[in-house]
C-alpha angles and dihedrals in degrees: 000000000000117000144068129297118230138043125340088245090058090059090052094061115096095013127115116223140150100204137012140208122201135180127185146076119339097252090055093046090051091051092048090051092051092047093049094061111192093348112124121233150148128252127204109205126215105211135161108246117207099193105004096222105069104261099110097047088215096134101049125145124198113242137169087260097051130272116333124200113232091211094053111022095027165344086177117054132171116256091229094062100049121100111207 
């Protein structure tokens, strides 16, 4: 019952932080990354996983180091490595 109404990015405005953690759907995570500017952080992706052990490659995310499977190399990835 305690909190703020609105988008996650609305809650970020006017706060002082050094690092952030976010979990949610990809459009929200993208917006949080854009709103955070150069601030480092970690993102926990919510992805549908076809097989759950990396064979189908259905839950991949583009990163600076190639595609990473959310079910194997994730679900938490660093903001700095993700390519939107």
